[in-house]
MDTraj code that builds the backbone (N, CA, C; nanometers):
import mdtraj as md
import numpy as np

residues = "MET ILE LYS ASN ARG ALA GLY ILE GLU ALA ASP VAL HIS GLY TRP ASN TRP GLY ALA LEU MET PHE ASN TRP VAL TRP GLY ILE GLY ASN LYS THR TYR LEU PRO LEU ILE ALA LEU ILE PRO GLY PHE GLY LEU ILE TRP ALA ILE ILE CYS GLY ALA MET GLY ASN LYS TRP ALA TRP GLN ASN SER GLU TYR GLY ASP TYR GLU THR PHE GLN ALA VAL GLN LYS THR TRP ASN LEU ALA GLY ILE VAL GLN PHE ILE ILE ALA VAL VAL THR PHE VAL PHE VAL ILE LEU LEU TRP GLY SER LEU LEU ALA LEU VAL PHE GLY ASN SER ASN TYR".split()
xyz = np.array([
    [0.3343, -1.7007, -2.2359],
    [0.4973, -1.6154, -2.2595],
    [0.4555, -1.5256, -2.3556],
    [0.4915, -1.3738, -2.3211],
    [0.4656, -1.2930, -2.3972],
    [0.6060, -1.1878, -2.4256],
    [0.5732, -1.1890, -2.5858],
    [0.6619, -1.1309, -2.6596],
    [0.6904, -0.9510, -2.6425],
    [0.7722, -0.9330, -2.5973],
    [0.8112, -0.7212, -2.6832],
    [0.8555, -0.7288, -2.7999],
    [0.8559, -0.5654, -2.7800],
    [0.9185, -0.5228, -2.9232],
    [0.9732, -0.6217, -3.0144],
    [1.0983, -0.5940, -2.8917],
    [1.2339, -0.6712, -2.9167],
    [1.2060, -0.7962, -2.9321],
    [1.0707, -0.8467, -2.9308],
    [1.1354, -1.0377, -3.0560],
    [1.1300, -1.0951, -2.8505],
    [1.1186, -1.0843, -2.7268],
    [1.1959, -1.1464, -2.6536],
    [1.0784, -1.2294, -2.5323],
    [1.0837, -1.3430, -2.5281],
    [0.9498, -1.4117, -2.4227],
    [1.0165, -1.3930, -2.2673],
    [0.8892, -1.3611, -2.2632],
    [0.8694, -1.3517, -2.0839],
    [0.7198, -1.3591, -2.0271],
    [0.7756, -1.4749, -1.9069],
    [0.6611, -1.4796, -1.8487],
    [0.6350, -1.3448, -1.7307],
    [0.5543, -1.2695, -1.7665],
    [0.5646, -1.1472, -1.6477],
    [0.4450, -1.1408, -1.6305],
    [0.3759, -1.2073, -1.5962],
    [0.2137, -1.2083, -1.4610],
    [0.2833, -1.1783, -1.3340],
    [0.1858, -1.1599, -1.3341],
    [0.1765, -1.0958, -1.1448],
    [0.1785, -0.9899, -1.1135],
    [0.1130, -0.9375, -0.9677],
    [0.0920, -0.7778, -0.9120],
    [0.1948, -0.7157, -0.9519],
    [0.1775, -0.5818, -0.9670],
    [0.2457, -0.4879, -0.9912],
    [0.2120, -0.3401, -0.8730],
    [0.2414, -0.3620, -0.7444],
    [0.2299, -0.2468, -0.6665],
    [0.2992, -0.1370, -0.7406],
    [0.3508, -0.0780, -0.8088],
    [0.3884, 0.0279, -0.8753],
    [0.3153, 0.0778, -0.9717],
    [0.2357, 0.0101, -1.0672],
    [0.0939, 0.0726, -1.1140],
    [-0.0231, 0.0665, -1.0046],
    [-0.0501, -0.0171, -0.9747],
    [-0.1658, 0.0374, -0.8052],
    [-0.1145, 0.1001, -0.8166],
    [-0.0248, 0.1933, -0.7107],
    [-0.0381, 0.3471, -0.6064],
    [-0.0031, 0.3942, -0.7214],
    [0.0917, 0.4223, -0.8358],
    [0.1052, 0.5534, -0.8741],
    [0.0925, 0.5366, -1.0546],
    [-0.0301, 0.4443, -1.1070],
    [-0.0766, 0.4009, -1.2132],
    [-0.0443, 0.4742, -1.3362],
    [-0.0952, 0.6031, -1.3487],
    [-0.0542, 0.7037, -1.4523],
    [0.1018, 0.7297, -1.4479],
    [0.1304, 0.8020, -1.3850],
    [0.2243, 0.8611, -1.3347],
    [0.3775, 0.6768, -1.3876],
    [0.3020, 0.5819, -1.2859],
    [0.3529, 0.4257, -1.3682],
    [0.3933, 0.4356, -1.5620],
    [0.1964, 0.4600, -1.5817],
    [0.2410, 0.4057, -1.7264],
    [0.3146, 0.5143, -1.7868],
    [0.3038, 0.6114, -1.7595],
    [0.3546, 0.7315, -1.8820],
    [0.5304, 0.6622, -1.8152],
    [0.6084, 0.5753, -1.7060],
    [0.7556, 0.6059, -1.6958],
    [0.7306, 0.4373, -1.8009],
    [0.6625, 0.3831, -1.7520],
    [0.5979, 0.2800, -1.8753],
    [0.5852, 0.2446, -2.0191],
    [0.5786, 0.3367, -2.0384],
    [0.4953, 0.3819, -2.2337],
    [0.3807, 0.3113, -2.2283],
    [0.3125, 0.2656, -2.0879],
    [0.1601, 0.2452, -2.1423],
    [0.0819, 0.2869, -2.1199],
    [-0.0133, 0.3972, -2.1285],
    [-0.1014, 0.4440, -2.1857],
    [-0.2132, 0.4370, -2.0934],
    [-0.2489, 0.3106, -2.0889],
    [-0.3335, 0.2667, -2.0396],
    [-0.4333, 0.2952, -1.9027],
    [-0.3371, 0.2880, -1.8192],
    [-0.3534, 0.3699, -1.6851],
    [-0.3899, 0.5148, -1.7220],
    [-0.3281, 0.5615, -1.7686],
    [-0.4136, 0.7309, -1.7891],
    [-0.5807, 0.7423, -1.7609],
    [-0.6206, 0.6021, -1.7894],
    [-0.7472, 0.6107, -1.7243],
    [-0.8644, 0.6582, -1.6234],
    [-0.6993, 0.6311, -1.4852],
    [-0.7369, 0.6067, -1.3894],
    [-0.7608, 0.7538, -1.3515],
    [-0.7408, 0.8680, -1.4304],
    [-0.7731, 0.9913, -1.4489],
    [-0.8540, 1.0169, -1.4303],
    [-0.9571, 0.9098, -1.4517],
    [-1.1148, 0.9620, -1.4658],
    [-1.2261, 0.9766, -1.3059],
    [-1.2431, 1.0847, -1.3014],
    [-1.3425, 1.0997, -1.1631],
    [-1.4632, 0.9898, -1.1707],
    [-1.4146, 0.8864, -1.0385],
    [-1.5327, 0.8273, -1.0138],
    [-1.4868, 0.6928, -1.0759],
    [-1.3835, 0.6727, -1.1415],
    [-1.3350, 0.5238, -1.2204],
    [-1.1385, 0.5177, -1.1756],
    [-1.0917, 0.6338, -1.0605],
    [-0.9783, 0.5602, -1.0877],
    [-0.9515, 0.4583, -0.9430],
    [-0.9995, 0.4626, -0.8736],
    [-0.9495, 0.2728, -0.8105],
    [-1.0340, 0.2256, -0.8688],
    [-1.0874, 0.1653, -0.8939],
    [-1.1014, 0.0657, -0.9771],
    [-1.0324, 0.0431, -1.1308],
    [-0.9487, 0.1396, -1.1810],
    [-0.8596, 0.1453, -1.2771],
    [-0.7361, 0.1184, -1.2223],
    [-0.7286, 0.1558, -1.1378],
    [-0.5908, 0.1529, -1.0253],
    [-0.5871, -0.0222, -1.0125],
    [-0.7046, -0.0638, -0.9279],
    [-0.6442, -0.2410, -0.8999],
    [-0.6244, -0.3047, -1.1012],
    [-0.7013, -0.2731, -1.1589],
    [-0.6748, -0.3289, -1.2665],
    [-0.5514, -0.3313, -1.3529],
    [-0.4969, -0.2037, -1.3445],
    [-0.3230, -0.1370, -1.3043],
    [-0.3230, -0.2560, -1.2773],
    [-0.2780, -0.2643, -1.1210],
    [-0.1717, -0.4181, -1.0103],
    [-0.2088, -0.4939, -1.0946],
    [-0.3041, -0.6109, -1.1078],
    [-0.2748, -0.7033, -1.2092],
    [-0.1946, -0.7506, -1.3204],
    [-0.3121, -0.6211, -1.4372],
    [-0.2211, -0.5615, -1.5769],
    [-0.1010, -0.4909, -1.5512],
    [-0.0386, -0.4474, -1.4743],
    [0.0338, -0.3589, -1.4877],
    [0.2197, -0.4725, -1.5594],
    [0.2662, -0.5429, -1.5545],
    [0.3665, -0.6627, -1.5524],
    [0.3386, -0.6851, -1.6717],
    [0.2227, -0.7103, -1.7654],
    [0.2078, -0.7418, -1.8692],
    [0.1914, -0.6376, -1.9888],
    [0.1623, -0.5235, -1.9471],
    [0.1569, -0.4369, -2.0270],
    [0.2929, -0.3301, -2.0359],
    [0.3797, -0.3388, -1.9337],
    [0.4722, -0.2814, -1.9616],
    [0.5661, -0.3806, -2.0124],
    [0.6202, -0.5147, -2.0310],
    [0.6816, -0.5566, -2.0681],
    [0.6585, -0.5477, -2.2598],
    [0.4749, -0.5849, -2.2595],
    [0.4670, -0.5511, -2.3737],
    [0.5135, -0.3644, -2.5131],
    [0.4193, -0.3135, -2.3971],
    [0.5576, -0.1272, -2.4579],
    [0.6381, -0.1420, -2.5043],
    [0.7546, -0.1357, -2.3218],
    [0.8726, -0.0713, -2.3294],
    [0.9988, -0.1723, -2.4019],
    [1.0772, -0.0861, -2.3853],
    [1.1295, -0.1364, -2.5378],
    [1.2908, -0.2233, -2.4163],
    [1.2482, -0.3038, -2.3468],
    [1.3432, -0.3554, -2.2519],
    [1.5020, -0.4282, -2.3397],
    [1.6071, -0.4497, -2.2954],
    [1.6493, -0.5388, -2.3791],
    [1.7184, -0.6663, -2.2896],
    [1.6150, -0.6797, -2.1924],
    [1.6418, -0.8080, -2.1794],
    [1.5478, -0.8541, -2.0486],
    [1.4921, -0.9343, -2.0271],
    [1.4370, -0.9552, -1.8905],
    [1.4629, -0.9387, -1.8037],
    [1.5682, -0.9016, -1.7346],
    [1.6780, -0.9211, -1.6023],
    [1.6932, -0.7540, -1.6115],
    [1.6989, -0.6642, -1.6931],
    [1.6295, -0.4998, -1.6754],
    [1.5156, -0.5268, -1.6296],
    [1.3604, -0.5556, -1.7526],
    [1.3059, -0.5176, -1.6743],
    [1.2409, -0.5824, -1.5239],
    [1.2817, -0.6876, -1.4843],
    [1.2592, -0.7549, -1.3854],
    [1.3112, -0.5837, -1.2585],
    [1.4238, -0.5814, -1.3128],
    [1.4837, -0.5175, -1.2050],
    [1.4582, -0.3287, -1.2088],
    [1.3989, -0.3229, -1.2598],
    [1.3027, -0.1801, -1.3044],
    [1.1613, -0.2368, -1.2254],
    [1.0845, -0.3362, -1.2263],
    [1.0087, -0.3210, -1.1763],
    [0.9814, -0.3612, -1.0866],
    [1.0969, -0.4117, -0.9743],
    [1.1355, -0.4342, -0.8438],
    [1.1612, -0.2614, -0.8244],
    [1.2277, -0.1942, -0.8591],
    [1.1682, -0.0616, -0.8062],
    [1.0467, -0.0281, -0.7951],
    [0.9785, -0.0387, -0.8768],
    [0.8207, 0.0517, -0.9246],
    [0.7487, -0.0439, -0.8095],
    [0.8059, -0.1305, -0.7288],
    [0.6828, -0.2320, -0.6576],
    [0.7355, -0.1897, -0.5280],
    [0.8618, -0.2082, -0.5226],
    [0.9276, -0.1095, -0.4013],
    [0.8600, 0.0225, -0.3427],
    [0.7940, 0.1089, -0.4043],
    [0.8145, 0.2415, -0.4372],
    [0.6470, 0.1941, -0.3730],
    [0.5864, 0.1318, -0.4595],
    [0.4627, 0.1566, -0.4760],
    [0.3882, 0.0511, -0.2574],
    [0.4650, -0.0565, -0.2913],
    [0.5001, -0.1416, -0.1117],
    [0.5394, -0.0315, -0.0363],
    [0.5314, 0.0610, -0.0525],
    [0.6280, 0.1934, 0.0710],
    [0.5023, 0.2931, 0.0612],
    [0.4633, 0.3037, -0.0864],
    [0.4000, 0.3777, -0.0770],
    [0.1560, 0.3297, 0.0020],
    [0.1881, 0.2625, -0.0605],
    [0.0622, 0.1339, 0.0195],
    [0.0402, 0.1589, 0.1558],
    [0.1828, 0.1198, 0.1694],
    [0.1830, 0.0783, 0.3724],
    [0.1836, 0.2360, 0.3819],
    [0.2343, 0.3488, 0.3907],
    [0.1854, 0.5334, 0.3861],
    [0.0904, 0.5535, 0.3834],
    [-0.0387, 0.4763, 0.2698],
    [-0.1344, 0.5146, 0.2664],
    [-0.2172, 0.4758, 0.3830],
    [-0.2052, 0.3369, 0.4258],
    [-0.3256, 0.2742, 0.5342],
    [-0.2230, 0.3451, 0.6439],
    [-0.1380, 0.3779, 0.6440],
    [-0.1382, 0.4174, 0.8250],
    [-0.1766, 0.5703, 0.8260],
    [-0.1519, 0.6933, 0.7246],
    [-0.2491, 0.7901, 0.7812],
    [-0.3975, 0.7759, 0.7780],
    [-0.4763, 0.6037, 0.6415],
    [-0.6276, 0.6481, 0.6719],
    [-0.6343, 0.5901, 0.8546],
    [-0.5960, 0.5450, 0.9197],
    [-0.5992, 0.4986, 1.0562],
    [-0.5815, 0.5730, 1.0756],
    [-0.4581, 0.6444, 1.1169],
    [-0.4671, 0.7758, 1.2171],
    [-0.5742, 0.8563, 1.1419],
    [-0.6212, 0.8734, 1.0354],
    [-0.7445, 0.9829, 0.9946],
    [-0.8248, 0.8904, 1.0363],
    [-0.9014, 0.8243, 1.0270],
    [-0.9909, 0.7212, 1.0949],
    [-0.9941, 0.7474, 1.2488],
    [-0.9160, 0.7305, 1.2994],
    [-0.8067, 0.7766, 1.4614],
    [-0.8787, 0.8442, 1.5166],
    [-0.7893, 0.9732, 1.4231],
    [-0.8261, 1.1442, 1.4755],
    [-0.9982, 1.1553, 1.4874],
    [-1.0786, 1.1005, 1.3558],
    [-1.1501, 1.1575, 1.3570],
    [-1.2738, 1.0864, 1.4618],
    [-1.2535, 0.9053, 1.5333],
    [-1.3190, 0.9118, 1.6118],
    [-1.2538, 0.9801, 1.7714],
    [-1.1687, 1.0413, 1.7466],
    [-1.1485, 1.0971, 1.9213],
    [-1.1893, 1.1965, 1.8902],
    [-1.2104, 1.3400, 1.7620],
    [-1.2830, 1.3831, 1.7970],
    [-1.4549, 1.3913, 1.8330],
    [-1.4424, 1.3182, 1.7446],
    [-1.6715, 1.3015, 1.7302],
    [-1.6996, 1.2890, 1.9117],
    [-1.6280, 1.1425, 1.9607],
    [-1.6599, 1.1012, 2.1079],
    [-1.5962, 1.2566, 2.1733],
    [-1.5222, 1.3376, 2.1664],
    [-1.5076, 1.3948, 2.2372],
    [-1.5836, 1.5640, 2.2395],
    [-1.6770, 1.5584, 2.1775],
    [-1.7826, 1.6564, 2.1072],
    [-1.9453, 1.5928, 2.1472],
    [-1.9512, 1.4836, 2.0680],
    [-2.0686, 1.3927, 2.1497],
    [-2.0707, 1.3284, 2.2780],
    [-1.9317, 1.3217, 2.2654],
    [-1.9325, 1.2022, 2.4396],
    [-1.9742, 1.2714, 2.5789],
    [-1.9852, 1.4242, 2.5802],
    [-1.9459, 1.5401, 2.6817],
    [-2.0861, 1.5241, 2.6448],
    [-2.1632, 1.5316, 2.7891],
    [-2.3262, 1.5775, 2.8148],
    [-2.3026, 1.6866, 2.8725],
    [-2.2187, 1.7564, 2.9239],
    [-2.2030, 1.9217, 2.9874],
    [-2.1490, 2.0030, 2.8749],
    [-2.2659, 2.0008, 2.7668],
    [-2.2948, 2.1061, 2.6944],
    [-2.3336, 2.1950, 2.8015],
])
top = md.Topology()
chain = top.add_chain()
for i, resn in enumerate(residues, 1):
    res = top.add_residue(resn, chain, resSeq=i)
    for name in ("N", "CA", "C"):
        top.add_atom(name, md.element.get_by_symbol(name[0]), res)
traj = md.Trajectory(xyz[None], top)
């Protein structure tokens, strides 16, 4: 159990998709400034994963939620947005790989130069 500033205890462990995908924006919105470390070049991906793992704990400790239900509702919205963004990122990544593979096959697969 973790207490927030209002002294309310809650079990806030778990993955936070919003903190993973929107790390520094999520951090500012939740008064948690450690996710700003994700802006350091070359360190962003590692820190984004840490934000996803620690996000709920940080948000609960640093924000002033009146009750646990409000906290859950806010983080549920962030989680939904993060999942949607993750799916868009995976689909875009697969599309780009297929596009580049097709272009390379077209250029290098044609023996009639």
